[in-house]
C-alpha positions as CSV (number, residue, x, y, z in Angstrom):
1,M,0.0,0.0,0.0
2,M,1.7,3.2,1.1
3,A,5.2,3.5,2.5
4,L,5.9,4.5,6.1
5,P,7.8,7.7,6.9
6,H,11.2,6.1,7.1
7,N,10.8,4.6,3.6
8,V,9.8,7.7,1.7
9,Q,11.7,10.7,0.4
10,A,12.3,13.2,3.2
11,V,10.7,16.7,2.8
12,P,10.9,19.6,5.1
13,P,8.0,19.6,7.6
14,L,5.2,22.1,7.1
15,G,4.9,25.1,9.3
16,A,2.2,25.4,12.0
17,S,-0.3,27.5,10.0
18,M,0.1,25.2,6.9
19,V,-0.3,22.1,9.1
20,L,-3.6,23.5,10.4
21,L,-4.9,24.4,7.0
22,L,-3.9,21.0,5.5
23,N,-5.5,19.3,8.5
24,L,-8.8,21.0,7.8
25,V,-8.6,20.3,4.0
26,I,-7.7,16.6,4.4
27,G,-10.3,16.2,7.2
28,L,-13.0,17.8,5.0
29,G,-12.2,15.6,2.1
30,H,-12.0,12.5,4.2
31,F,-15.4,13.5,5.8
32,L,-17.0,14.1,2.4
33,V,-16.1,10.7,0.9
34,L,-17.2,8.7,4.0
35,F,-20.3,10.9,4.4
36,N,-21.5,9.8,1.0
37,T,-21.5,6.2,2.1
38,G,-23.9,6.8,5.0
39,A,-26.0,9.7,3.7
40,Y,-26.9,7.9,0.5
41,L,-28.5,4.9,2.2
42,P,-31.8,6.4,3.2
43,M,-32.0,8.0,-0.3
44,I,-32.2,4.6,-2.2
45,P,-36.0,4.4,-2.4
46,H,-36.2,7.9,-3.7
47,V,-33.4,7.4,-6.2
48,A,-35.3,4.3,-7.5
49,G,-38.5,6.4,-7.9
50,S,-36.6,9.3,-9.7
51,L,-34.8,7.0,-12.1
52,G,-37.9,4.8,-12.7
53,V,-36.4,1.5,-11.6
54,N,-37.3,-1.2,-9.0
55,P,-35.7,-0.5,-5.6
56,D,-33.8,-3.8,-6.0
57,F,-31.9,-2.1,-8.9
58,A,-31.3,1.0,-6.8
59,D,-29.5,-1.2,-4.2
60,W,-26.9,-1.9,-6.8
61,T,-25.8,1.7,-6.7
62,Q,-24.7,1.3,-3.1
63,A,-23.4,-2.3,-3.4
64,D,-21.2,-1.5,-6.4
65,F,-20.0,1.7,-4.7
66,F,-18.6,-0.4,-1.9
67,L,-17.1,-2.9,-4.4
68,A,-15.3,-0.1,-6.2
69,M,-13.9,1.3,-3.0
70,A,-12.5,-2.2,-2.3
71,L,-10.6,-2.2,-5.6
72,A,-9.1,1.3,-4.8
73,F,-7.0,0.0,-1.9
74,P,-4.9,-2.6,-3.7
75,T,-4.3,-0.3,-6.7
76,S,-3.4,2.8,-4.7
77,P,0.3,1.9,-4.1
78,W,1.0,1.7,-7.8
79,L,-0.8,5.0,-8.5
80,L,1.0,6.8,-5.6
81,H,4.5,5.7,-6.8
82,R,3.7,6.3,-10.5
83,W,2.0,9.7,-10.3
84,G,2.7,11.0,-6.7
85,E,0.4,11.7,-3.8
86,M,-0.5,15.2,-4.9
87,R,-1.6,14.3,-8.4
88,V,-3.5,11.3,-7.3
89,L,-5.3,13.2,-4.5
90,I,-6.2,16.2,-6.8
91,A,-7.3,13.9,-9.7
92,A,-9.4,11.8,-7.3
93,F,-11.3,14.8,-5.9
94,V,-11.8,16.4,-9.3
95,I,-13.2,13.2,-10.7
96,F,-15.3,12.8,-7.6
97,A,-16.8,16.2,-8.2
98,M,-17.4,15.5,-11.9
99,V,-19.2,12.2,-11.3
100,S,-21.2,13.8,-8.5
101,G,-22.4,16.3,-11.0
102,I,-23.5,13.5,-13.3
103,C,-25.3,11.8,-10.5
104,A,-27.1,15.0,-9.7
105,V,-28.5,15.7,-13.2
106,T,-28.9,12.3,-14.9
107,S,-32.3,10.6,-15.2
108,H,-30.7,7.4,-16.8
109,Y,-30.1,4.5,-14.4
110,D,-27.1,3.1,-16.3
111,V,-25.4,6.5,-16.3
112,F,-26.1,6.9,-12.6
113,L,-24.8,3.5,-11.7
114,T,-21.6,4.0,-13.7
115,A,-21.0,7.4,-12.0
116,R,-21.5,5.8,-8.6
117,I,-19.0,3.1,-9.3
118,I,-16.4,5.7,-10.4
119,Q,-17.3,7.8,-7.4
120,G,-16.6,4.8,-5.1
121,Y,-13.3,4.1,-6.7
122,V,-11.8,7.6,-6.6
123,G,-13.3,8.1,-3.2
124,G,-11.6,5.0,-2.0
125,L,-8.3,6.3,-3.4
126,T,-8.4,9.4,-1.3
127,I,-8.4,7.5,2.0
128,P,-4.9,5.9,1.9
129,V,-3.5,9.0,0.1
130,S,-4.7,11.3,2.9
131,L,-3.0,9.1,5.5
132,Q,0.2,9.0,3.4
133,I,0.3,12.8,3.3
134,I,-0.1,13.1,7.1
135,L,2.7,10.6,7.6
136,R,5.1,12.2,5.2
137,H,4.6,16.0,5.4
138,Y,3.9,16.5,9.1
139,H,6.6,17.3,11.7
140,P,7.0,14.2,14.0
141,Q,5.7,16.2,16.9
142,R,2.6,17.2,15.1
143,R,2.0,13.9,13.4
144,N,0.0,12.5,16.3
145,I,-2.4,15.5,16.2
146,G,-2.9,15.0,12.5
147,L,-3.5,11.2,12.9
148,G,-6.0,12.0,15.7
149,L,-8.0,14.5,13.6
150,W,-7.9,12.1,10.7
151,G,-9.5,9.4,12.9
152,V,-12.2,11.8,14.1
153,A,-12.9,12.7,10.4
154,A,-13.3,9.0,9.7
155,L,-15.8,8.3,12.5
156,T,-18.0,11.4,12.4
157,P,-19.6,10.8,8.9
158,F,-21.1,7.5,10.1
159,T,-22.7,9.4,13.0
160,L,-24.2,12.1,10.9
161,G,-24.6,10.6,7.5
162,P,-27.9,8.7,7.6
163,V,-29.7,11.5,9.6
164,I,-28.5,14.4,7.4
165,G,-29.1,12.3,4.3
166,G,-32.6,11.6,5.4
167,W,-33.2,15.3,6.1
168,I,-31.8,16.3,2.7
169,T,-34.0,13.7,1.0
170,D,-37.2,14.9,2.7
171,T,-36.5,18.6,2.6
172,I,-34.7,19.5,-0.6
173,G,-34.3,16.3,-2.5
174,W,-31.7,13.6,-2.8
175,R,-29.9,15.1,-5.7
176,W,-28.6,17.9,-3.5
177,L,-26.3,15.4,-1.8
178,F,-24.4,15.3,-5.1
179,Y,-24.7,19.0,-5.8
180,V,-23.1,19.8,-2.5
181,N,-20.3,17.4,-3.3
182,I,-19.1,19.5,-6.2
183,P,-17.8,22.7,-4.6
184,I,-16.4,20.9,-1.6
185,A,-14.5,18.3,-3.6
186,M,-13.2,21.0,-6.0
187,G,-12.2,23.2,-3.0
188,V,-10.3,20.3,-1.4
189,A,-8.5,19.7,-4.7
190,I,-7.5,23.3,-5.3
191,I,-6.3,24.0,-1.8
192,S,-4.4,20.7,-1.6
193,M,-2.6,21.5,-4.9
194,I,-1.5,24.9,-3.5
195,L,-0.3,23.5,-0.2
196,L,1.5,20.4,-1.6
197,F,2.9,22.1,-4.7
198,D,6.6,21.3,-5.2
199,R,6.5,18.8,-2.3
200,E,5.8,15.8,-4.5
201,M,7.4,12.4,-3.7
202,E,10.0,11.0,-6.1
203,H,8.2,9.2,-8.9
204,R,9.0,5.5,-9.4
205,H,7.7,3.1,-12.0
206,P,7.0,-0.1,-10.0
207,P,5.4,-3.0,-11.8
208,L,1.7,-3.5,-11.4
209,D,0.4,-7.0,-10.8
210,W,-1.9,-6.9,-13.8
211,R,-2.7,-10.6,-13.7
212,G,-3.8,-10.3,-10.1
213,L,-5.9,-7.2,-10.8
214,I,-7.7,-8.8,-13.7
215,F,-8.5,-11.9,-11.8
216,L,-9.6,-9.9,-8.8
217,L,-11.9,-7.8,-11.0
218,I,-13.4,-10.9,-12.7
219,A,-14.0,-12.7,-9.4
220,L,-15.6,-9.8,-7.5
221,A,-17.5,-8.3,-10.5
222,A,-19.0,-11.7,-11.6
223,W,-20.0,-12.7,-8.1
224,E,-21.5,-9.3,-7.2
225,S,-23.4,-9.3,-10.5
226,A,-24.8,-12.7,-9.7
227,L,-26.0,-11.5,-6.3
228,N,-27.5,-8.3,-7.8
229,I,-29.5,-10.0,-10.6
230,G,-30.4,-12.8,-8.2
231,E,-32.9,-10.3,-6.7
232,T,-34.8,-10.3,-10.0
233,L,-34.1,-13.8,-11.4
234,S,-34.6,-17.2,-9.9
235,W,-31.1,-17.6,-8.6
236,W,-29.6,-21.0,-9.6
237,R,-32.5,-21.7,-11.9
238,S,-31.1,-19.0,-14.1
239,Q,-28.5,-19.9,-16.6
240,T,-27.1,-16.4,-16.4
241,I,-26.4,-16.7,-12.6
242,I,-24.9,-20.1,-13.0
243,F,-22.6,-18.8,-15.7
244,L,-21.5,-15.8,-13.5
245,G,-21.0,-18.1,-10.5
246,I,-18.7,-20.3,-12.5
247,I,-16.7,-17.4,-13.9
248,S,-16.4,-15.9,-10.4
249,L,-15.1,-19.2,-9.0
250,I,-12.6,-19.6,-11.9
251,G,-11.4,-16.0,-11.3
252,L,-11.0,-16.6,-7.6
253,L,-9.0,-19.8,-8.1
254,M,-6.7,-18.1,-10.6
255,L,-6.3,-15.2,-8.3
256,V,-5.1,-17.4,-5.4
257,I,-2.7,-19.3,-7.7
258,V,-1.2,-16.2,-9.2
259,E,-1.0,-14.2,-6.0
260,W,0.6,-17.1,-4.0
261,H,3.5,-17.3,-6.4
262,T,4.0,-13.7,-7.4
263,P,7.0,-11.9,-5.7
264,H,5.1,-8.6,-5.5
265,P,1.4,-9.5,-5.4
266,L,-1.5,-7.1,-5.6
267,L,-3.0,-8.9,-2.5
268,D,-0.6,-10.7,-0.2
269,L,-2.7,-13.9,0.3
270,R,0.2,-15.6,2.0
271,L,-0.8,-13.6,5.1
272,L,-3.7,-16.0,5.4
273,K,-1.2,-18.7,6.6
274,R,-1.2,-16.8,9.9
275,R,-3.9,-18.1,12.2
276,N,-4.9,-14.7,13.6
277,F,-5.1,-13.1,10.1
278,L,-7.2,-15.9,8.8
279,M,-9.6,-15.8,11.7
280,G,-9.8,-12.0,11.6
281,S,-10.4,-11.9,7.9
282,V,-13.2,-14.5,7.9
283,V,-14.9,-12.9,10.8
284,L,-14.4,-9.4,9.4
285,F,-16.0,-10.4,6.0
286,F,-19.1,-12.0,7.5
287,T,-19.5,-9.4,10.2
288,A,-19.5,-6.7,7.5
289,L,-21.9,-8.7,5.4
290,F,-24.4,-9.2,8.2
291,F,-24.1,-5.7,9.5
292,Q,-24.4,-3.9,6.2
293,G,-27.2,-6.2,5.0
294,S,-29.2,-5.7,8.2
295,I,-28.7,-1.9,8.1
296,A,-29.9,-1.9,4.5
297,I,-33.1,-3.7,5.5
298,Y,-33.7,-1.2,8.3
299,V,-33.2,1.8,6.1
300,V,-34.7,0.8,2.8
301,G,-37.3,-1.8,3.9
302,F,-38.9,0.4,6.6
303,Q,-39.3,3.2,4.1
304,L,-40.9,1.0,1.4
305,L,-43.0,-1.2,3.7
306,M,-43.6,0.5,7.0
307,G,-44.2,4.0,5.7
308,Y,-41.2,5.6,7.4
309,S,-39.8,8.8,5.9
310,A,-36.1,9.0,5.1
311,W,-35.7,11.4,8.1
312,M,-37.4,9.0,10.5
313,V,-35.2,6.2,9.3
314,G,-32.1,8.3,9.9
315,L,-33.3,9.1,13.4
316,L,-33.9,5.4,13.9
317,I,-30.2,4.5,13.6
318,L,-28.9,7.7,15.2
319,P,-28.7,6.2,18.7
320,M,-26.5,3.4,17.3
321,A,-24.2,6.0,15.7
322,I,-23.9,8.1,18.8
323,F,-23.2,5.3,21.2
324,S,-20.7,3.7,18.7
325,K,-18.7,7.0,18.7
326,I,-18.5,6.9,22.5
327,S,-17.6,3.2,22.7
328,F,-15.0,3.7,19.9
329,M,-13.1,6.3,21.9
330,L,-13.2,4.0,25.0
331,T,-12.0,1.1,22.9
332,Q,-8.9,3.0,21.9
333,R,-7.9,3.0,25.6
334,L,-9.1,-0.5,26.3
335,L,-7.1,-2.1,23.5
336,N,-3.9,-1.2,25.2
337,R,-5.0,-2.8,28.5
338,M,-7.4,-5.6,27.5
339,D,-7.1,-8.7,25.4
340,A,-8.5,-7.8,21.9
341,R,-10.0,-11.3,21.7
342,I,-12.2,-10.7,24.8
343,L,-13.3,-7.4,23.4
344,A,-14.2,-9.0,20.0
345,I,-16.1,-11.8,21.7
346,I,-18.1,-9.4,23.9
347,S,-18.9,-7.2,20.9
348,L,-20.0,-10.0,18.7
349,S,-22.1,-11.5,21.5
350,G,-23.7,-8.0,22.0
351,F,-24.5,-7.8,18.3
352,S,-26.0,-11.3,18.5
353,A,-28.1,-10.4,21.5
354,A,-29.4,-7.3,19.8
355,S,-30.3,-9.3,16.7
356,F,-32.2,-11.9,18.7
357,W,-34.0,-8.9,20.4
358,V,-35.2,-7.5,17.1
359,A,-36.1,-11.0,15.9
360,S,-38.4,-11.5,18.9
361,Y,-41.1,-9.0,17.7
362,N,-44.3,-10.7,16.9
363,H,-46.1,-7.6,15.6
364,P,-45.2,-4.5,13.5
365,A,-42.9,-2.8,15.9
366,S,-43.3,0.9,16.8
367,F,-40.6,3.4,16.4
368,T,-39.6,3.3,20.1
369,E,-39.4,-0.5,20.1
370,L,-37.0,-0.4,17.2
371,L,-35.0,2.4,18.7
372,W,-33.7,0.6,21.8
373,P,-32.0,-2.3,20.0
374,Q,-30.1,0.3,17.9
375,A,-28.8,2.0,21.0
376,F,-27.8,-1.4,22.4
377,V,-25.9,-2.2,19.2
378,G,-24.1,1.1,19.3
379,I,-22.5,0.2,22.7
380,F,-20.7,-2.7,20.9
381,L,-20.2,-1.3,17.5
382,G,-17.4,1.0,18.5
383,S,-15.4,-1.9,19.8
384,L,-16.4,-4.5,17.2
385,F,-14.3,-3.7,14.1
386,P,-11.2,-2.3,16.0
387,S,-10.8,-5.5,18.0
388,I,-11.2,-7.8,15.0
389,I,-8.7,-5.7,13.1
390,A,-6.2,-5.8,16.0
391,I,-6.5,-9.6,16.1
392,A,-5.9,-9.9,12.3
393,L,-2.9,-7.6,12.3
394,S,-1.3,-9.2,15.4
395,G,2.4,-9.5,15.0
396,L,2.6,-7.4,11.8
397,S,4.6,-4.2,11.4
398,G,5.9,-1.9,8.7
399,P,5.2,-2.8,5.0
400,T,3.7,-6.2,6.0
401,E,1.1,-4.5,8.3
402,I,0.3,-2.2,5.4
403,R,-0.3,-5.1,3.0
404,G,-2.4,-6.7,5.7
405,T,-4.7,-3.6,5.8
406,V,-5.1,-3.7,2.0
407,L,-6.3,-7.3,2.1
408,L,-8.6,-6.7,5.1
409,N,-10.1,-3.7,3.3
410,V,-10.9,-5.9,0.3
411,F,-12.6,-8.5,2.7
412,R,-14.6,-5.8,4.6
413,L,-15.8,-3.8,1.6
414,S,-16.6,-6.9,-0.4
415,G,-18.6,-8.2,2.6
416,Q,-20.5,-4.9,2.7
417,A,-21.1,-4.9,-1.0
418,M,-22.4,-8.5,-1.0
419,G,-24.5,-8.1,2.1
420,I,-26.9,-5.5,0.5
421,P,-28.2,-7.6,-2.4
422,L,-28.1,-10.9,-0.4
423,F,-30.2,-9.6,2.5
424,A,-32.5,-7.8,0.1
425,T,-33.2,-11.0,-1.8
426,L,-33.7,-13.1,1.3
427,F,-36.1,-10.4,2.7
428,D,-38.1,-10.3,-0.5
429,R,-38.4,-14.0,-0.8
430,R,-39.4,-14.6,2.8
431,M,-41.9,-11.7,2.7
432,I,-43.6,-13.3,-0.4
433,F,-43.7,-16.6,1.4
434,H,-45.3,-15.2,4.5
435,A,-47.7,-13.1,2.5
436,H,-49.0,-16.2,0.8
437,F,-49.2,-18.1,4.1
438,L,-51.2,-15.3,5.8
439,A,-53.5,-14.9,2.8
440,E,-54.3,-18.6,2.8
441,G,-55.0,-18.7,6.5
442,Q,-58.8,-18.8,6.6
443,S,-59.0,-18.5,10.3
444,S,-57.0,-15.3,10.4
445,L,-59.2,-13.7,7.8
446,A,-62.3,-14.8,9.6
447,D,-61.4,-12.8,12.6
448,L,-61.4,-9.6,10.6
449,P,-64.6,-7.5,10.3
450,T,-66.7,-8.4,7.2
451,S,-66.4,-4.8,5.9
452,L,-62.7,-5.1,5.9
453,I,-62.4,-8.3,3.9
454,G,-61.7,-7.5,0.3
455,H,-60.7,-4.0,1.1
456,M,-57.3,-2.7,0.1
457,R,-56.4,-2.2,3.7
458,T,-56.5,-5.9,4.2
459,A,-53.7,-6.5,1.6
460,E,-51.7,-3.7,3.2
461,L,-52.0,-5.2,6.7
462,L,-51.0,-8.6,5.4
463,K,-48.0,-7.1,3.6
464,Q,-46.8,-5.4,6.8
465,H,-47.2,-8.5,8.9
466,A,-45.4,-10.6,6.2
467,A,-42.6,-8.0,6.1
468,M,-42.3,-8.1,9.9
469,L,-42.0,-11.9,9.9
470,A,-39.4,-11.8,7.2
471,F,-37.6,-9.0,9.1
472,N,-37.5,-11.2,12.2
473,E,-36.1,-14.2,10.2
474,I,-33.3,-12.1,8.7
475,F,-32.2,-10.8,12.1
476,Y,-32.5,-14.3,13.6
477,M,-30.1,-15.6,11.0
478,A,-27.8,-12.6,11.6
479,A,-27.8,-13.3,15.3
480,W,-26.5,-16.8,14.8
481,G,-23.9,-15.5,12.4
482,F,-22.5,-13.0,14.9
483,L,-22.5,-15.7,17.6
484,L,-20.6,-18.1,15.3
485,G,-18.1,-15.2,14.7
486,A,-17.6,-14.9,18.5
487,G,-16.8,-18.7,18.6
488,L,-14.2,-18.3,15.8
489,M,-12.5,-15.6,17.8
490,L,-11.8,-18.3,20.5
491,L,-9.5,-20.0,17.9
492,S,-7.2,-16.9,17.6
493,K,-3.9,-16.4,19.5
494,A,-3.2,-13.6,22.0
495,V,-2.6,-10.3,20.2
496,V,1.0,-9.0,19.8
497,Y,1.4,-5.5,18.5
498,G,4.2,-5.2,16.0
499,E,4.0,-1.5,15.5
500,P,5.4,0.4,18.6
501,D,3.9,3.8,17.6
502,I,0.4,3.6,19.1
503,R,-1.0,6.5,17.0
504,L,0.4,5.2,13.8
505,R,-0.9,1.7,14.6
506,R,-4.4,3.1,15.3
507,A,-4.4,5.1,12.0
508,I,-3.4,2.0,10.0
509,E,-6.2,0.0,11.7
510,E,-8.7,2.8,11.0
511,L,-7.9,2.3,7.3
512,V,-9.9,-0.8,7.7
513,D,-12.4,0.5,10.2
514,L,-14.0,3.1,7.9
């Protein structure tokens, strides 16, 4: 990925005023990219309506955004060495602004989806580049301040994104998220160019692992496409999905073979020989899949089926975001004094308990009933990913730790991308099943007033009850998934921190915990 300070070309440190301004600019850019991941989620049903597509297709715009971000991390080292951090950062934010403008004005779904994919990739590039700039241009005494502010900028968008995104959607329209992106991204690009002019790192021309990149693209794109179209086709009854599944499997096998025997691989899969890294990677992938999938059900499903507004959905998950920020700050202290395995097991068990709680509802839950589990989840969310990442990176330092973060990012973001269509499909299928079951139940309909039978309200009530039953089943499955993850953490070894600089170690870990 990126080189650490002692491996890069030395440059004079910036002055105090320049450091402050660069901090603000990098923090703003970092905030903007991550804000677009959270703020967009409550907008999905409205985007679907504006573009004239089924909400299942609108889910692709978020899933593919995450997948593009996953591809940005392994390709960023080559771009940094080939073109330099300033050029990559400026180009990324300029392109981010351009594709945001396309998203804001287009009425064509294909154009919008393509722009979101590009936005995800260039947005993902800015994350490692911004950390590289802090490590390289700051005076050692000021570097800790920069890393701390960088971490705050990484956490805050998750807290505010869904709520502000919901407010934007209900008040001025979802397109304004992308309109606002344009001046901010361009401002970050221009000011960064001024501050970093003539401070570029020495350009090198390292070889890019093209074979690994191609096979990674084939494996991820084919599998994600199979999951996406599985929402509208009959899964393995469809020849298209079978074909995509086979292509994905072949691409994955070729990726493993190529990367295992390449001296400078795009993804260092040999790290999976380490028990802690293997356990951490598996748990991180499935935790991200279950978490992102369940959040998508909350945000999108409750708008479409329960009549919640985008603003109300944002408020629904606000307690989780607030409590997660508090627990995250406490976790930074606990990880230095407490075994990360214990913290991970407690966090995963807490997620499991919250999911079982939600799955216990036997009627359409009220806003207040749904609010409390979110607050409970927030208590454990802040410690969940940092503890898993600490376990996975145990014993790694320097370039090896950086390569580990690249691979973990691919696992995490791929899990998020795949969780959205997978959970949406399961939810739709189970809701249809329960709707048929309720409609065929003669005794349940006999209890309704005669005037109500045959009325449109009956169908709506059945649909809501079916949605709640499907909702419960999804969270019941997620609960067992989180519990299984806690069991896998028991197989890991005690954590050994290879990087002595705590601030630097936390910043590297936060590259994955975004």
